[in-house]
VMD Tcl script that draws the C-alpha trace (Angstrom):
set ca {
  {150.62 71.86 111.73}
  {148.03 74.50 112.68}
  {147.87 75.73 116.26}
  {144.39 75.61 117.78}
  {143.17 78.97 118.98}
  {141.77 78.94 122.51}
  {138.24 80.30 122.65}
  {137.46 83.52 124.49}
  {135.08 81.50 126.69}
  {137.85 79.05 127.66}
  {140.24 81.91 128.48}
  {137.53 83.58 130.58}
  {136.70 80.35 132.44}
  {140.37 79.73 133.20}
  {140.68 83.30 134.50}
  {137.62 82.86 136.73}
  {139.03 79.59 138.08}
  {142.30 81.36 138.90}
  {140.42 84.27 140.53}
  {138.35 81.88 142.68}
  {141.45 80.07 143.90}
  {143.11 83.39 144.64}
  {140.07 84.65 146.61}
  {139.79 81.39 148.58}
  {143.48 81.59 149.47}
  {142.74 84.97 151.03}
  {139.83 83.80 153.15}
  {136.87 84.49 150.86}
  {133.99 82.05 150.69}
  {132.67 81.62 147.15}
  {128.87 82.01 147.32}
  {128.15 81.67 143.58}
  {129.84 81.66 140.18}
  {128.36 82.87 136.92}
  {125.09 83.90 138.56}
  {122.74 84.88 135.73}
  {119.54 86.85 135.49}
  {117.64 88.50 132.69}
  {119.81 91.62 133.24}
  {123.22 90.01 133.11}
  {125.77 87.86 134.88}
  {127.99 88.18 137.93}
  {131.25 86.25 137.52}
  {131.88 85.59 141.21}
  {129.90 86.35 144.35}
  {132.03 85.91 147.45}
  {131.84 86.76 151.12}
  {134.46 87.74 153.68}
  {134.24 89.52 157.02}
  {130.52 90.18 156.65}
  {130.84 91.80 153.22}
  {129.23 90.32 150.11}
  {131.45 90.94 147.10}
  {130.15 91.01 143.54}
  {133.29 90.46 141.47}
  {133.83 90.98 137.78}
  {136.78 88.99 136.42}
  {138.71 90.32 133.45}
  {141.28 88.00 131.89}
  {143.50 90.20 129.74}
  {146.65 88.31 128.69}
  {147.40 90.90 126.02}
  {145.56 93.88 127.48}
  {146.48 97.14 129.12}
  {144.71 99.75 131.27}
  {142.84 101.20 128.30}
  {141.50 97.71 127.53}
  {140.28 97.35 131.11}
  {138.54 100.74 131.02}
  {136.85 99.81 127.75}
  {135.80 96.37 129.04}
  {134.25 97.83 132.20}
  {132.46 100.92 130.95}
  {129.48 102.60 132.69}
  {126.96 100.44 130.84}
  {128.65 97.23 132.01}
  {128.87 98.56 135.58}
  {125.15 99.40 135.52}
  {124.31 95.90 134.31}
  {126.40 94.36 137.11}
  {124.69 96.54 139.74}
  {121.22 95.66 138.42}
  {122.11 91.95 138.40}
  {123.42 92.23 141.97}
  {120.12 93.84 143.02}
  {118.25 90.86 141.53}
  {120.56 88.45 143.36}
  {119.85 90.23 146.65}
  {116.09 90.21 145.95}
  {116.26 86.44 145.35}
  {118.52 85.74 148.34}
  {116.88 87.57 151.22}
  {119.37 86.22 153.77}
  {121.83 88.86 152.48}
  {119.30 91.70 152.90}
  {121.30 93.49 155.61}
  {124.77 92.49 154.43}
  {127.24 95.14 153.32}
  {128.07 94.81 149.62}
  {130.97 95.80 147.44}
  {131.76 95.69 143.71}
  {135.28 94.47 142.95}
  {137.23 93.71 139.80}
  {139.85 90.99 139.53}
  {142.23 91.40 136.62}
  {143.92 88.15 135.64}
  {147.05 87.63 133.54}
  {147.49 91.24 132.39}
  {151.10 91.86 131.30}
  {153.30 93.62 133.88}
  {150.70 93.14 136.65}
  {150.59 90.47 139.32}
  {148.96 87.19 138.27}
  {145.71 88.34 139.92}
  {145.23 92.04 140.60}
  {142.34 92.76 142.98}
  {140.65 96.15 142.75}
  {138.41 96.46 145.81}
  {135.49 98.88 145.55}
  {136.21 99.31 141.83}
  {132.86 101.04 141.35}
  {129.72 101.69 143.31}
  {126.02 101.67 142.82}
  {124.85 104.99 141.33}
  {122.86 107.12 143.76}
}
mol new
graphics top color blue
foreach p $ca { graphics top sphere $p radius 0.5 }
foreach p [lrange $ca 0 end-1] q [lrange $ca 1 end] { graphics top cylinder $p $q radius 0.2 }
display resetview
C-alpha cells in the first residue's frame, strides 16, 4: 500500500497553526494570518506589549540552519518588509506602533518544537 505524501502547503499550514497556538500561549494577540498583498504574504501578524510583530513561520521537519538561511534570504526579507509596509498603509491604526520582524521555526530537528527568533531581521535603512 502506498503512503500518501503530505503536501508542502499542508505542512506549512500545520506549522502556522502550531506557531499561532504557541504565540497565544505566550500572550500574543493574533491580528492576522496569511495577510497577502501584491508584494507578498505575511504568515502571522501578532501584537504584544504595544509591539506589532510580523512573523515568518518556517516549518522544517528535516531542515538545518543552512536550510533556514536559504529559506529566508535577503530577497525574502525585503518582500516581507515591503508587505508589512503595505499592511501598515492599509491599517492606519497601527501608524505609531512599534514593529518587529520575527521568525518562528517549527519542528526543526534538535530544536524546541517552536523556536522563536525575535528581531530576526530589520527593515533596511
